[in-house]
N, C-alpha and C positions, 0 to 999 in steps of 0.2 A: 439521738443527739443530732443536731444540725451544725454545719459549719458555714458561716457567712463570710464571704470575701468581698470587701468593698475597696475597689481601686479608685483612688482619687487623683487629683492633679499633682499632688506633692508626695503622697505616701499611700500605703495600703493598710487597711484595718482588717484584722482577722478576729472573728468572734465565735465562740462555742456556746450553743444554746441547749439547755435541757428543757423541752417543751417551750415555754415563753420566758424562761429565766436565763439570764446571761451567766455563764459559768466562768468564762475567760475572755478577756479582750486584750489585744496587743496591736501596736502600730509597728509596721516593718517597712523597710525600703522595698519598693516594688520589685527591684531586681532580685531580692531574696525571697520573694513570695513562695515559690515552689518548695524551697528548702524548709521554710517555716511551716508551711502547710503539712509537709511530711512529718515534721516533728510533732505537730499537734495531733495528727491522726494516730501516731504511735502512743502519745500520752493519753489521749481520750479514745480508747478502743471502741466505744459505743457510737462514735460518729458514723452515721450510715448514709448521709446525703448532704448536699450542699447547694448553695446558691452563690453565683458570681455576679457582681454588679460592677460596671466600669464606666467612667466618664470618658475613657480613652478607647481607641481602637485596640482590640485585643489580638495578640499574635496567635494564629491558629495552632502553632506548634505547642505553645504554652497551654492552651486549652486542652489539647490532646493529652499532654502530660498530666494535667490536673485530673482529667477524667480517667486516666489509668490508676490514679490513687483513690478516687472516690466518684460515685455517681453524682454529677454536679450539673445543675441547670444554669443557663445564662439568662439573666434578666433582660427582657426586651419590652418595647412599648406594646407588643401584641399580647403580653400576659393578661390574664383575667385580673381585674381590679375590683376591690370591694367598695367602689364608688363610681359615680358617673363622671366621665372625663369630658368636660365641656371646652377644653382647649381647642382653639381654631386649627392648630397644626399639631395634632397629637403625635405624629411620627417624629417631630423634631424635639419633643419634650424629653429632657434628660431623665434617665432612669432613677437618678438620685432623688429628683423632685417627686417622682411617682412613689418611691419608697417612703418619703417623708409624709405624703398624704395618706398612705396606707396606715402609718403609725398614728396619724391624727384621728383617723376613723376608729382604729382599735382602742386608743386610750381615751378619746373624747367624743364618743358617739352622740349624735344629735346636738352638737354644739358648733358654733361658728369658731373656727380655729385659723389663726395666722401663724405659720411656721417661718421663722427667720433662721436661715442657715448661714452662719458667718464662717466661711472657708476661703478658698482662693477667690471666689466671688461671694457676694452677699445675695442670696436669693430670698424672695418673699413669695410664699404660696398660701392661697386661701381655700379652705374647705368650708362650705356652708353647712348649716345644721341639717339640711335635707340631703347631705352627702353628695353635693355637686362640687367638683373641683372647677373653679372658675379661672385660675391662672394666678398671675402675680407680677413680679418684677425681678430684674437681674442688674446688679451694679458691681463695680470693682471692690474686691476685698481689701482688708487692712494692708497686707504685704504688697499687694498689687499697687496700691496708692503710694506707698513709700517708694517702690521701684520706679513708678512712672515719673515721680518728681526728679529722681536721679537720671533717668534715661532721657527725658525730653527737655532737660535744662542743661546749661553749661557749668553752673557753679554750685548747685545744690547737692549735698552728700546723700549717700544711701545710709539710712539709719535703721536700727532694730526697734521694733515696736515697744513703746513705753507709755504708760499712762501719765499724762502731763500733770504737774502739780497745780497749775492754774491755766485758765483759758487764754490769758494774754501772754503770748510768748515774748520773752525779753531778750532772746537771741535767735539766730537762724535755726539752730537745732530745736530749741523750745517751740518756735513758730511752726516748724514742720510737724512735730509731735501733736501740737494743738490742732493744726489744720486737719491732719489725718484722723486722729482719734475722735475729736469732737465732731468732725465732719461725718464720720460713720455713725456716731451715737445720735447726732441730731437728725440724720437721715432716717435712722431706725425709728426714733421717737416720733418724727413727723409722719412716717408711714403708719405707725401704730395708731396715732391720733386720727388720721384720716379714715382708717378702717373702723375705729371705735365710734366715730361720728355717724357711720352708716349702720354698724352692728354693735349695739350697746352692750351686749352680753359676750363680747369677744374674749376668747382665750388665746394668749400669746405664748408661743414656745420659742426659745432661743437655743440653737444647737450649732454644731460645727466646731472646727478646730480652735476658733477664737472665742467660743461661747464663754468659757470660764474666765478668760482675760477681760471680757467686756461686761459680764453680767452684773458685777457689783457697782457699775457706774450708772445703772438705770434708776431713774426715779419713778418709772412706771412699773406696775406689777406684772411680772413675767415669770414663766417657769423655765429654768435652764436644765437641759438634759443632753449631755454630750453623746449619748448612745441612741438618740431618737432614730437616726437613720438606720442603724443596725437592727433595732427593734422592728422597724418597718419592713426591712428586707426579710427578716425571719418570719414575720406575719405573712408576707407575700408567698414565701416558700410553703408555709402551712396551708394557706388559702388555696393555692394552685394544686397542692397535693391532694386536698380533700374534694 
């Protein structure tokens, strides 16, 4: 069994895999990670290795304490990848984006795949049918857009994300919801259309913390998979172990 630890900008996800099947997934506060990992290891005694991925700088002491519990590798850009990385600055590429592309290769081999990760940021990553990772785009996520309106203006309030009932906002709050949510959706749909114009056989995957929140609003055919990143991380652990 494998333990996958994914430290994101707002929370940490823990996943237990038996081969390539997810047995357990949970989201925890990053400060509680060590405690929750220890509980999982006790519950699933067959866990014998792990992979840690983080978009943040990891405290060395925490890593040492993790490795006392379990043989665990740290995902870095120097890992062997099951695809050709054509990014101009590969050492600056987030490990989360690498894992998403690994999942794309595993689940959709020899297909053109656009993966949209709707989290703290919205990332777009493209894998060509001949397994070349070409890059993508990064833009502010849903929560970041709400927070920026409150932070950089004098009178606009901070709101919690809500799907608006109509596009024309008839109040300040309704206008904010419309601007943020439809702004994100139209951005995504515009990017998808641009890729489809170049790659007619495009497969689109939507993942990330806001995937379930947004997916029902799409008029374009997409596949929603909230565990796509975790599956990619587990595949990378297996790929580098073999």
